[in-house]
ROSE-4610 file (N, C-alpha, C; in Angstrom, 1 decimal, always signed):
// ROSE-4610
residu = [X/X/X/X/X/X/X/X/X/X/X/X/X/X/X/X/X/X/X/X/X/X/X/X/X/X/X/X/X/X/X/X/X/X/X/X/X/X/X/X/X/X/X/X/X/X/X/X/X/X/X/X/X/X/X/X/X/X/X/X/X/X/X/X/X/X/X/X/X/X/X/X/X/X/X/X/X/X/X/X/X/X/X/X/X/X/X/X/X/X/X/X/X/X/X/X/X/X/X/X/X/X/X/X/X/X/X/X/X/X/X/X/X/X/X/X/X/X/X/X/X/X/X/X/X/X/X/X/X/X/X/X/X/X/X/X/X/X/X/X/X/X/X/X/X/X/X/X/X/X/X/X/X/X/X/X/X/X/X/X/X/X/X/X/X/X/X/X/X/X/X/X/X/X/X/X/X/X/X/X/X/X/X/X/X/X/X/X/X/X/X/X/X/X/X/X/X/X/X/X/X/X/X/X/X/X/X/X/X/X/X/X/X/X/X/X/X/X/X/X/X/X/X/X/X/X/X/X/X/X/X/X/X/X/X/X/X/X/X/X/X/X/X/X/X/X/X/X/X/X/X/X/X/X/X/X/X/X/X/X/X/X/X/X/X/X/X/X/X/X/X/X/X/X/X/X/X/X/X/X/X/X/X/X/X/X/X/X/X/X/X/X/X/X/X/X/X/X/X/X/X/X/X/X/X/X/X/X/X/X/X/X/X/X/X/X/X/X/X/X/X/X/X/X/X/X/X/X/X/X/X/X/X/X/X/X/X/X/X/X/X/X/X/X/X/X/X/X/X/X/X/X/X/X/X/X/X/X/X/X/X/X/X/X/X/X/X/X/X/X/X/X/X/X/X/X/X/X/X/X/X/X/X/X/X/X/X/X/X/X/X/X/X/X/X/X/X/X/X/X/X/X/X/X/X/X/X/X/X/X/X/X/X/X/X/X/X/X/X/X/X/X/X/X/X/X/X/X/X]
num = [1/1/1/2/2/2/3/3/3/4/4/4/5/5/5/6/6/6/7/7/7/8/8/8/9/9/9/10/10/10/11/11/11/12/12/12/13/13/13/14/14/14/15/15/15/16/16/16/17/17/17/18/18/18/19/19/19/20/20/20/21/21/21/22/22/22/23/23/23/24/24/24/25/25/25/26/26/26/27/27/27/28/28/28/29/29/29/30/30/30/31/31/31/32/32/32/33/33/33/34/34/34/35/35/35/36/36/36/37/37/37/38/38/38/39/39/39/40/40/40/41/41/41/42/42/42/43/43/43/44/44/44/45/45/45/46/46/46/47/47/47/48/48/48/49/49/49/50/50/50/51/51/51/52/52/52/53/53/53/54/54/54/55/55/55/56/56/56/57/57/57/58/58/58/59/59/59/60/60/60/61/61/61/62/62/62/63/63/63/64/64/64/65/65/65/66/66/66/67/67/67/68/68/68/69/69/69/70/70/70/71/71/71/72/72/72/73/73/73/74/74/74/75/75/75/76/76/76/77/77/77/78/78/78/79/79/79/80/80/80/81/81/81/82/82/82/83/83/83/84/84/84/85/85/85/86/86/86/87/87/87/88/88/88/89/89/89/90/90/90/91/91/91/92/92/92/93/93/93/94/94/94/95/95/95/96/96/96/97/97/97/98/98/98/99/99/99/100/100/100/101/101/101/102/102/102/103/103/103/104/104/104/105/105/105/106/106/106/107/107/107/108/108/108/109/109/109/110/110/110/111/111/111/112/112/112/113/113/113/114/114/114/115/115/115/116/116/116/117/117/117/118/118/118/119/119/119/120/120/120/121/121/121/122/122/122/123/123/123/124/124/124/125/125/125/126/126/126/127/127/127/128/128/128/129/129/129/130/130/130/131/131/131/132/132/132/133/133/133/134/134/134/135/135/135/136/136/136/137/137/137/138/138/138/139/139/139/140/140/140/141/141/141/142/142/142/143/143/143]
x = [+14.3/+13.3/+12.7/+12.9/+13.0/+11.6/+11.0/+9.6/+9.7/+10.6/+10.3/+12.1/+12.3/+13.6/+13.8/+15.2/+15.4/+17.2/+17.7/+19.3/+20.1/+20.9/+21.6/+22.8/+23.5/+25.6/+26.0/+27.1/+27.2/+28.8/+29.8/+30.9/+31.7/+32.5/+32.7/+34.5/+35.2/+36.5/+37.1/+36.1/+36.2/+35.4/+34.9/+34.5/+32.9/+33.0/+32.2/+31.5/+30.2/+29.0/+28.5/+28.7/+27.8/+27.4/+25.8/+25.4/+24.7/+24.3/+23.1/+22.0/+21.3/+20.3/+19.7/+19.4/+19.2/+18.1/+17.6/+15.7/+14.9/+15.6/+14.7/+13.6/+12.5/+11.3/+10.7/+11.6/+11.2/+11.0/+10.6/+10.5/+11.1/+11.9/+12.4/+11.1/+10.3/+9.1/+8.2/+7.8/+6.7/+7.1/+5.7/+5.8/+6.8/+7.4/+7.6/+6.3/+5.3/+4.1/+4.5/+5.7/+5.9/+6.2/+7.1/+7.5/+5.9/+5.3/+3.7/+2.8/+2.7/+1.8/+2.1/+3.8/+4.3/+4.7/+4.9/+5.1/+3.8/+3.5/+2.2/+3.0/+4.6/+5.0/+4.5/+5.6/+5.5/+4.2/+2.7/+1.2/+1.5/+2.0/+1.6/+2.2/+3.4/+4.3/+3.9/+3.4/+2.6/+1.3/+0.8/-1.0/-1.1/+0.8/+1.0/+2.0/+1.9/+2.4/+1.2/+0.4/-0.5/-2.1/-1.5/-2.0/-1.2/-0.1/+0.6/+1.4/+1.6/+1.6/+3.7/+3.7/+5.8/+6.3/+6.8/+8.0/+8.8/+9.6/+10.6/+10.9/+12.1/+12.8/+12.1/+11.5/+10.7/+9.9/+9.5/+8.4/+9.4/+10.9/+11.2/+11.2/+11.2/+11.0/+9.9/+8.4/+8.0/+7.7/+8.7/+9.0/+9.8/+9.7/+10.6/+12.5/+13.4/+14.3/+15.5/+16.4/+16.6/+17.8/+17.8/+18.8/+21.0/+21.0/+22.2/+22.4/+23.1/+23.0/+24.7/+24.6/+26.0/+26.7/+26.6/+27.1/+28.0/+28.8/+29.7/+29.2/+29.7/+29.6/+30.3/+31.0/+32.0/+30.9/+30.0/+29.5/+28.2/+27.5/+26.2/+26.5/+26.4/+26.9/+25.1/+23.7/+22.5/+22.4/+23.4/+23.0/+22.1/+21.7/+20.5/+20.3/+21.1/+21.5/+22.4/+21.7/+22.2/+23.1/+23.9/+24.9/+25.0/+24.8/+25.0/+24.9/+24.1/+23.9/+24.7/+25.3/+25.7/+27.1/+27.0/+28.6/+29.5/+30.4/+31.2/+31.2/+31.2/+30.2/+31.1/+30.8/+30.9/+32.1/+33.2/+33.7/+34.0/+34.3/+34.6/+33.3/+31.6/+31.1/+31.8/+31.8/+32.2/+33.3/+33.9/+35.6/+34.8/+33.6/+33.6/+32.3/+31.7/+31.0/+32.3/+33.0/+33.8/+34.3/+34.7/+35.5/+34.2/+33.1/+32.4/+31.8/+32.0/+31.8/+33.0/+33.9/+35.4/+35.2/+34.6/+34.4/+33.8/+32.1/+31.4/+31.5/+32.7/+33.0/+34.5/+35.0/+36.0/+35.2/+34.8/+33.3/+32.8/+32.7/+31.6/+30.9/+30.0/+28.8/+27.6/+26.7/+25.5/+24.5/+24.5/+23.3/+21.6/+22.4/+21.7/+20.6/+21.1/+20.3/+19.7/+18.5/+17.3/+17.8/+17.0/+17.2/+16.8/+15.8/+15.5/+16.0/+17.5/+18.0/+19.2/+19.9/+20.5/+20.1/+19.2/+18.9/+17.9/+18.8/+17.9/+17.0/+15.6/+15.0/+15.8/+15.2/+15.7/+14.6/+14.7/+13.4/+12.4/+14.0/+13.1/+12.8/+14.2/+14.4/+14.9/+15.8/+15.7/+17.8/+18.7/+19.9/+20.9/+21.9/+22.2/+23.2/+22.9/+23.9/+25.6/+25.7/+27.0/+27.5/+26.3/+26.9/+26.2/+25.7/+25.0/+25.8/+26.8/+28.3/+28.9/+29.3/+30.6/+30.2/+29.4/+29.0/+29.0/+29.3/+29.1/+27.7/+27.5/+26.2/+25.8/+24.1/+23.5/+22.7/+22.8/+22.9/+21.7/+21.3/+20.1/+19.5/+19.2/+18.9/+19.5/+20.8/+21.4/+20.4/+19.6/+18.8/+20.6]
y = [-89.1/-88.9/-88.1/-89.2/-88.4/-87.6/-87.4/-87.3/-85.0/-84.9/-83.4/-82.8/-81.9/-81.0/-81.0/-81.8/-81.3/-80.6/-80.5/-79.8/-79.7/-81.2/-80.7/-82.0/-80.8/-81.2/-81.9/-82.7/-83.6/-83.2/-83.1/-83.7/-84.7/-84.9/-85.7/-85.5/-86.3/-86.0/-87.6/-88.4/-89.7/-89.9/-89.0/-89.4/-88.6/-87.2/-86.2/-86.5/-86.1/-86.1/-84.8/-83.3/-82.1/-82.2/-81.9/-81.9/-80.8/-80.2/-78.5/-79.0/-78.2/-78.6/-77.2/-77.5/-76.0/-75.6/-77.4/-76.4/-77.4/-76.7/-78.1/-77.5/-76.7/-77.1/-77.9/-78.4/-79.9/-81.4/-82.0/-83.4/-84.3/-85.2/-86.4/-87.7/-87.3/-88.6/-88.4/-86.9/-86.6/-86.5/-87.0/-86.5/-87.6/-88.5/-90.1/-90.7/-90.5/-90.9/-92.1/-92.7/-93.9/-95.1/-94.7/-95.2/-96.2/-94.4/-94.8/-96.0/-96.0/-96.6/-98.4/-97.8/-99.7/-100.5/-100.0/-100.1/-100.6/-101.2/-101.5/-100.5/-100.6/-100.3/-98.9/-97.9/-97.3/-96.1/-97.0/-96.4/-96.7/-97.8/-98.1/-97.1/-96.5/-95.6/-94.6/-93.8/-92.6/-92.6/-94.2/-94.0/-93.9/-94.6/-94.3/-93.4/-92.1/-91.0/-90.3/-90.3/-88.8/-89.3/-91.0/-91.3/-91.0/-90.9/-90.0/-91.6/-92.4/-93.6/-93.8/-93.1/-93.1/-92.1/-92.2/-92.3/-90.7/-90.2/-88.7/-88.9/-90.3/-90.2/-90.6/-91.5/-92.2/-90.9/-90.2/-89.3/-87.9/-87.6/-87.3/-87.1/-88.3/-88.4/-87.4/-87.4/-86.5/-84.8/-84.7/-83.5/-82.6/-81.3/-80.3/-80.9/-80.6/-80.8/-80.3/-80.1/-78.7/-78.0/-77.2/-76.4/-77.4/-77.6/-79.0/-79.9/-80.9/-81.4/-81.9/-82.1/-83.1/-84.5/-84.4/-86.3/-86.7/-87.0/-88.2/-89.6/-89.6/-91.3/-92.5/-92.5/-93.9/-93.5/-92.6/-92.9/-93.1/-92.4/-92.5/-93.1/-94.2/-95.0/-94.3/-94.3/-94.6/-93.2/-91.9/-90.8/-90.3/-90.4/-89.9/-89.1/-88.5/-88.0/-86.6/-85.6/-84.1/-83.2/-83.0/-82.2/-80.8/-80.8/-79.2/-77.9/-77.9/-76.9/-77.0/-78.3/-78.7/-78.2/-76.7/-76.1/-77.1/-78.2/-78.6/-79.2/-78.7/-79.3/-77.8/-77.0/-75.7/-75.2/-75.6/-75.4/-76.5/-78.0/-78.3/-78.5/-78.6/-77.8/-76.6/-75.3/-74.2/-75.4/-75.9/-75.8/-76.9/-78.1/-78.7/-77.7/-76.6/-76.5/-75.1/-74.8/-73.8/-74.8/-76.4/-76.8/-77.3/-77.3/-77.9/-76.6/-75.5/-73.7/-73.8/-74.4/-74.3/-75.4/-76.7/-77.4/-77.0/-76.1/-75.9/-75.1/-74.1/-73.2/-73.8/-74.9/-74.9/-76.3/-76.8/-78.3/-76.9/-75.7/-75.2/-75.8/-76.3/-76.6/-76.1/-76.5/-75.9/-76.1/-76.9/-77.4/-76.6/-75.5/-74.0/-74.3/-74.5/-73.7/-74.2/-74.4/-75.0/-76.3/-77.2/-78.4/-77.3/-76.5/-75.7/-75.2/-74.6/-72.8/-73.6/-75.1/-75.1/-75.7/-75.4/-75.0/-73.9/-73.7/-72.3/-72.5/-72.1/-72.0/-71.4/-72.5/-72.5/-72.4/-72.0/-72.4/-73.7/-74.7/-76.0/-76.7/-76.8/-77.9/-76.8/-77.6/-76.8/-77.0/-76.0/-76.2/-76.1/-77.0/-77.2/-76.4/-75.7/-74.3/-74.2/-75.5/-75.0/-74.7/-75.1/-75.1/-73.6/-72.9/-71.7/-70.8/-70.8/-70.2/-70.3/-71.3/-71.6/-70.9/-70.6/-69.8/-70.5/-72.0/-73.0/-72.9/-73.4/-73.7/-75.0/-74.9/-76.0/-77.2/-78.0/-79.0/-79.8/-80.1/-81.2/-82.2/-83.0/-84.4/-83.9/-83.5/-83.5/-81.9/-81.5/-80.7/-78.8]
z = [+238.6/+238.5/+237.2/+236.4/+234.9/+234.6/+235.3/+235.0/+235.7/+236.4/+236.6/+236.7/+236.2/+237.4/+238.6/+238.7/+240.5/+239.7/+240.8/+240.7/+242.0/+242.3/+243.3/+243.3/+244.4/+244.2/+245.1/+245.4/+246.9/+246.2/+247.2/+247.6/+248.5/+248.9/+249.9/+250.5/+251.4/+251.7/+251.7/+251.6/+251.8/+253.2/+253.8/+255.2/+255.6/+255.1/+255.1/+253.9/+253.5/+253.0/+252.9/+251.9/+252.5/+250.0/+250.7/+249.6/+249.6/+248.8/+248.8/+247.4/+248.2/+247.0/+246.3/+244.7/+244.6/+244.4/+244.2/+244.5/+245.6/+247.2/+247.6/+248.1/+247.2/+247.7/+247.2/+246.1/+245.0/+246.1/+246.9/+247.4/+246.9/+247.2/+246.4/+245.8/+246.4/+246.3/+245.2/+244.9/+244.6/+242.8/+242.2/+240.6/+239.9/+240.0/+239.6/+239.9/+238.0/+237.8/+237.2/+237.2/+236.6/+237.5/+238.6/+239.6/+240.3/+240.5/+241.5/+240.0/+238.9/+238.0/+237.9/+238.6/+237.7/+239.2/+240.3/+241.6/+242.5/+243.0/+243.7/+245.0/+246.0/+247.0/+247.0/+246.1/+245.8/+246.3/+245.2/+246.4/+248.0/+248.3/+249.5/+250.2/+250.1/+250.6/+250.6/+249.9/+249.5/+250.1/+249.9/+251.4/+252.5/+253.1/+254.7/+254.9/+254.0/+254.4/+255.0/+253.4/+253.6/+254.6/+255.6/+256.7/+257.9/+257.1/+258.7/+259.5/+258.7/+259.4/+259.0/+258.7/+258.5/+259.4/+259.8/+260.5/+260.0/+260.6/+260.9/+259.6/+259.5/+258.4/+256.9/+256.9/+255.8/+255.5/+256.2/+255.0/+255.1/+254.9/+254.3/+252.6/+252.7/+251.0/+250.1/+251.4/+250.9/+250.8/+251.6/+252.2/+251.6/+251.8/+251.1/+251.8/+250.9/+250.7/+251.9/+252.8/+253.4/+252.6/+252.3/+251.6/+251.3/+252.4/+253.0/+253.5/+253.4/+254.6/+254.3/+255.9/+256.1/+257.0/+256.6/+257.2/+257.1/+258.5/+258.4/+258.3/+256.8/+256.2/+257.2/+257.9/+259.0/+259.6/+261.1/+261.9/+261.7/+260.4/+259.9/+258.1/+258.5/+256.6/+256.0/+256.8/+255.8/+256.1/+256.2/+256.4/+256.3/+257.3/+258.1/+259.6/+260.1/+260.8/+259.8/+260.0/+259.3/+260.7/+260.2/+261.2/+260.9/+259.7/+259.2/+260.0/+260.8/+262.3/+263.5/+263.5/+264.4/+264.5/+265.6/+265.9/+265.4/+266.0/+266.0/+264.7/+263.5/+261.9/+261.0/+261.6/+260.9/+259.9/+260.2/+259.2/+258.2/+258.7/+258.0/+256.6/+256.9/+256.3/+255.4/+255.8/+255.2/+254.0/+254.1/+253.5/+252.8/+252.7/+251.9/+251.3/+251.6/+250.8/+249.6/+250.5/+249.2/+248.2/+248.6/+247.7/+246.2/+246.8/+246.1/+245.2/+245.3/+244.7/+243.7/+244.5/+243.4/+241.9/+242.1/+241.4/+240.4/+241.1/+239.4/+239.0/+239.5/+238.3/+237.7/+238.5/+237.5/+236.7/+236.1/+235.6/+234.9/+235.5/+234.3/+234.6/+234.9/+235.7/+234.7/+234.5/+234.2/+234.0/+235.3/+235.9/+235.8/+236.5/+237.0/+235.5/+234.5/+232.7/+232.9/+232.4/+232.1/+230.8/+230.5/+229.6/+228.2/+228.1/+226.9/+226.1/+227.4/+227.2/+225.9/+226.5/+225.6/+224.2/+223.4/+222.5/+222.0/+220.1/+219.7/+218.6/+218.8/+217.8/+216.0/+215.3/+214.1/+212.8/+212.0/+210.6/+211.3/+211.0/+211.1/+212.1/+213.1/+213.8/+215.7/+215.9/+217.1/+216.8/+217.2/+216.6/+218.2/+218.8/+219.8/+219.7/+221.2/+221.3/+221.0/+221.4/+220.5/+219.3/+218.3/+217.4/+216.9/+217.5/+217.3/+218.1/+218.6/+219.2/+218.1/+217.5/+217.0/+216.2/+215.2/+213.8/+212.4/+213.2/+212.0/+211.3/+210.2/+209.4/+210.3/+210.8/+211.5/+210.2/+209.9/+208.8/+209.4/+209.3/+209.8/+208.9/+209.1/+208.0/+206.2/+206.5/+204.5/+204.3/+204.4/+204.0/+204.2]
């Protein structure tokens, strides 16, 4: 979905897949105009959804996402049955959520920083943040 910003992260232990959505209000299938303009099946799918002709699973493509999802990929390889609220899943969900937090901090994941904040306005162009922070002189096009 290149026309809009969305942000999620996932972690797996090989059997279970934990996904966290930082922008759950953004449906998976809205605002991807390119696909709707080029592929007739996308337009037909959206029309079917709007007419109420899609089932619960198909409709998820056009609905807000949950904050978290948790799947048993061996029992549910298509990742349809979200187990995040199941009492039996709580300990593993917590463990994978903590692992995801650790990974985000360890890798200094900057996904929550909008792309425009990675550049600092200069007189004639945008200066990449690493140059701004390093104190090096920014030279563009030999100027």
